[in-house]
C-alpha positions in Angstrom: -20.0 -33.8 10.8 -23.8 -34.3 11.4 -24.4 -30.6 10.9 -22.3 -30.8 7.6 -24.3 -33.7 6.4 -27.5 -31.9 7.2 -26.5 -28.8 5.0 -26.1 -26.6 7.9 -22.6 -25.5 6.8 -22.3 -22.3 8.7 -22.9 -24.1 11.9 -20.6 -26.9 11.1 -17.9 -24.4 10.2 -18.2 -22.8 13.6 -17.9 -26.0 15.3 -14.8 -27.1 13.2 -13.2 -23.8 13.9 -13.7 -24.0 17.6 -12.5 -27.6 17.7 -9.4 -26.8 15.6 -8.3 -23.9 18.0 -8.8 -26.2 21.0 -6.7 -29.2 19.2 -5.2 -28.0 15.8 -5.3 -30.7 13.2 -5.3 -31.0 9.6 -8.5 -33.2 9.6 -10.5 -30.4 11.3 -9.0 -27.6 9.1 -9.8 -29.5 6.0 -13.4 -30.1 7.0 -13.8 -26.3 7.8 -12.4 -25.5 4.3 -14.9 -27.8 3.0 -17.7 -25.8 4.7 -16.3 -22.6 3.3 -16.6 -24.1 -0.1 -20.3 -25.1 0.2 -20.8 -21.5 1.5 -19.5 -19.9 -1.7 -16.3 -18.5 0.2 -14.0 -20.0 -2.3 -11.1 -17.5 -1.7 -11.1 -18.1 2.0 -11.3 -21.9 1.5 -8.4 -22.0 -0.9 -6.4 -20.2 1.8 -7.3 -22.8 4.3 -6.2 -25.6 2.2 -3.0 -23.9 1.5 -2.3 -23.6 5.2 -2.9 -27.4 5.8 -0.6 -28.3 3.0 2.1 -26.2 4.7 1.8 -27.9 8.1 4.9 -29.8 9.0 4.3 -33.6 9.7 6.8 -34.8 12.2 7.6 -38.6 12.4 4.7 -40.5 14.0 1.9 -38.4 12.9 -1.1 -40.5 12.6 -2.1 -41.6 9.2 -5.4 -39.7 9.2 -3.6 -36.3 9.5 -1.1 -37.2 6.8 -3.9 -38.2 4.5 -6.0 -34.9 5.4 -3.0 -33.0 4.0 -2.9 -34.9 0.9 -6.5 -34.3 0.5 -6.1 -30.6 1.1 -3.5 -30.5 -1.8 -5.7 -32.4 -4.3 -8.9 -30.2 -3.3 -7.3 -26.9 -3.5 -6.0 -27.7 -7.0 -9.6 -28.6 -8.3 -11.0 -25.4 -6.4 -8.4 -23.0 -7.9 -10.0 -23.6 -11.4 -13.4 -22.6 -9.7 -12.4 -19.4 -8.2 -13.6 -16.4 -10.5 -11.8 -13.1 -10.8 -12.8 -9.4 -11.0 -11.1 -6.6 -12.9 -12.1 -3.1 -12.0 -11.4 -0.3 -14.6 -12.0 3.5 -13.7 -12.4 5.9 -16.6 -12.4 9.7 -16.3 -10.2 12.0 -13.9 -9.6 10.4 -10.5 -8.7 13.6 -8.7 -6.6 13.4 -5.6 -9.0 11.8 -3.0 -10.7 8.9 -5.2 -11.2 5.7 -3.5 -12.6 2.5 -4.9 -14.4 -0.1 -2.7 -15.8 -3.6 -3.2 -18.6 -4.6 -0.8 -17.8 -1.7 1.3 -14.1 -2.8 1.7 -11.2 -0.5 0.3 -9.5 -1.8 -2.9 -5.8 -1.1 -3.0 -5.0 1.1 -5.9 -2.4 -1.3 -7.1 -5.2 -3.6 -8.0 -7.1 -1.3 -10.2 -7.2 -2.6 -13.8 -5.9 -6.1 -12.5 -7.8 -9.2 -12.2 -7.9 -10.5 -8.5 -9.8 -13.6 -7.2 -13.2 -13.2 -5.6 -16.0 -15.2 -4.6 -19.0 -15.8 -6.9 -22.1 -13.9 -6.6 -23.3 -10.2 -6.5 -20.9 -7.6 -5.5 -21.2 -3.9 -5.1 -18.4 -1.8 -6.7 -18.1 1.9 -5.9 -15.6 4.7 -7.0 -16.0 7.8 -4.7 -14.6 11.2 -5.3 -15.2 14.4 -3.4 -17.6 15.5 -5.9 -19.1 12.2 -7.5 -20.0 8.7 -6.4 -20.4 6.0 -9.2 -21.5 2.5 -8.3 -22.8 -0.7 -9.7 -23.5 -4.3 -8.9 -21.6 -6.9 -10.7 -22.7 -10.7 -11.0 -19.6 -12.8 -10.6 -20.1 -16.5 -12.0 -18.1 -19.2 -10.5 -15.1 -20.1 -12.7 -15.3 -17.2 -15.0 -13.7 -13.7 -15.2 -15.9 -10.4 -14.7 -15.0 -6.8 -15.6 -16.7 -3.8 -13.9 -16.2 -0.4 -15.5 -16.8 2.8 -13.6 -17.1 6.1 -15.7 -16.3 9.2 -13.4 -17.6 12.5 -14.7 -15.2 15.6 -15.5 -13.8 17.4 -12.6 -15.9 20.3 -11.5 -14.5 23.8 -12.3 -12.4 25.4 -9.5 -14.6 27.6 -7.2 -14.4 31.3 -8.0 -11.7 33.3 -6.1 -9.6 30.1 -5.5 -6.7 28.7 -7.5 -4.0 26.5 -7.1 -0.4 27.2 -8.3 0.2 25.5 -11.7 3.0 23.0 -11.9 4.5 25.2 -14.6 4.6 28.0 -12.2 7.1 26.0 -10.0 10.8 26.5 -10.1 12.7 23.5 -11.3 14.3 22.8 -7.9 10.9 23.1 -6.2 9.6 20.2 -8.6 12.8 18.2 -7.9 12.4 18.8 -4.1 8.8 17.6 -4.2 9.5 14.7 -6.3 12.3 13.5 -4.0 10.1 14.0 -0.9 7.4 11.9 -2.5 9.9 9.2 -3.3 11.4 9.6 0.2 8.1 9.1 1.9 7.1 6.2 -0.3 10.3 4.6 0.4 9.9 4.8 4.2 6.3 3.5 4.2 7.4 0.5 1.8 10.3 -0.2 4.2 8.0 -0.1 7.2 5.5 -2.3 5.8 7.9 -5.0 4.5 9.9 -4.7 7.8 6.7 -5.6 9.7 6.2 -8.6 7.4 9.8 -9.5 7.8 9.4 -9.5 11.8 6.6 -11.9 11.3 8.4 -14.2 8.9 11.3 -14.3 11.2 9.3 -15.2 14.3 7.8 -18.2 12.3 11.2 -19.4 11.1 12.7 -19.3 14.5 10.0 -21.9 15.6 10.4 -24.0 12.4 14.3 -23.9 12.0 16.0 -24.6 15.4 19.6 -23.5 15.5 19.0 -21.9 12.0 18.6 -25.5 10.4 15.4 -25.3 8.2 13.8 -28.4 7.0 13.0 -28.8 3.2 9.4 -27.8 4.0 10.5 -24.6 5.4 12.9 -23.6 2.5 10.4 -21.6 0.7 9.4 -19.6 3.9 13.2 -18.9 4.2 13.7 -17.7 0.6 10.6 -15.2 1.1 12.1 -13.9 4.4 15.4 -13.3 2.5 13.5 -11.3 -0.3 11.4 -9.3 2.1 14.3 -8.3 4.3 16.1 -7.3 1.2 13.0 -5.1 0.1 12.9 -3.6 3.6 16.5 -2.4 3.4 16.0 -0.9 -0.2 12.8 0.7 1.0 14.5 2.5 4.1 17.7 3.3 2.0 15.3 4.9 -0.8 13.4 6.8 1.7 16.3 8.2 3.5 17.9 9.4 0.3 14.7 10.9 -1.0 14.0 12.8 2.2 17.4 14.0 2.5 17.5 15.0 -1.2 14.3 16.8 -1.0 15.0 18.7 2.3 18.4 19.7 1.0 16.9 21.1 -2.2 14.4 23.2 -0.4 16.8 24.5 2.1 19.7 25.4 -0.5 17.6 26.8 -3.1 18.0 30.3 -3.8 15.3 32.8 -2.0 13.5 35.5 -3.7 15.2 38.9 -3.1 13.2 41.2 -0.8 11.4 44.2 -2.2 11.3 42.6 -5.5 7.5 43.7 -5.9 7.4 45.3 -9.4 4.1 46.9 -8.5 5.6 49.3 -5.7 5.9 52.8 -6.3 9.3 54.5 -6.9 11.7 55.7 -4.0 9.7 59.1 -3.5 6.2 57.4 -3.5 3.2 58.4 -5.2 3.1 61.8 -3.7 6.7 62.6 -4.4 7.9 62.7 -0.8 10.9 60.9 0.4 9.9 57.4 1.8 11.1 56.0 4.9 11.5 52.7 3.1 15.3 51.7 2.1 15.6 51.0 -1.6 15.0 47.5 -2.6 18.5 46.7 -3.3 19.6 47.7 0.3 16.5 45.6 1.8 17.9 42.7 0.0 21.4 43.1 1.5 19.9 43.8 5.0 17.5 40.8 4.8 19.2 37.9 2.9 17.2 34.6 2.6 18.4 31.6 4.2 21.7 30.2 3.1 23.3 26.8 3.7 26.7 25.4 2.6 27.5 21.8 2.8 31.1 20.9 4.1 32.9 17.5 4.2 35.9 16.9 6.5 37.9 14.2 8.1 35.6 12.3 10.2 32.4 14.4 9.6 30.2 16.4 7.4 27.4 18.7 7.8 25.8 22.4 6.8 26.9 25.7 7.8 24.7 28.7 7.3 22.7 31.7 8.3 18.9 32.1 8.8 
């Protein structure tokens, strides 16, 4: 408290955090959050206040701790109006490998074009592509909304001698297969992420809800767990369907007939002499592409085919 009163907020924060780890108490957590406010770390301070408001107060809790929890709620409501926001807009072609960072930390793609809370002060915003880097410093004022616009230049022309297959050159089944595989991979990743979150929430609820009987202050966490658990299941189901559909489309698709090269000379060759190569039609019959046929029976299902 002496360090806090002297304006040495960083040193006071360190002391309060150490004390709170040794003896967790709302009074210590609230004082640490106040240090963060003075240091301009408003987003983190808001989270600290929120943690205090969610603490369970069993019967017999000293009145000082109960008052600290009440103070945390009031101070967080006042602080929320002071937290500024930043929206980052990226114009121009983004390419396949573009990343955006704020003060060197990656910004999730989902937050592009969306206002998100940030601490006041100067922040360096950067958009990086394989061929270009655009950055600027944005000054964010307490209690106000800021916007950063990054304009990327046109993509460079493709290097000579290299080309990529245009999407219009792909067969419909290939487009469908790639789309299904992408959806499947996204579903698996989402399911995994939500699954980890669900496990964390479950562990917390097991401590707060003995015998699956949750007190009123834990009802919100229980509702969140139900939603996250459902999202996990949906993600894995969607991922499995997408991967199975994409893989099936690639395996069941018709293969290109062998010997179908339109530039090949007639059977006699350029000199008119007999060629040892069999006709294209015979090659196609001798070397068929992979074929798979799905089957469904009582008690089972599968694929039968030839490679």
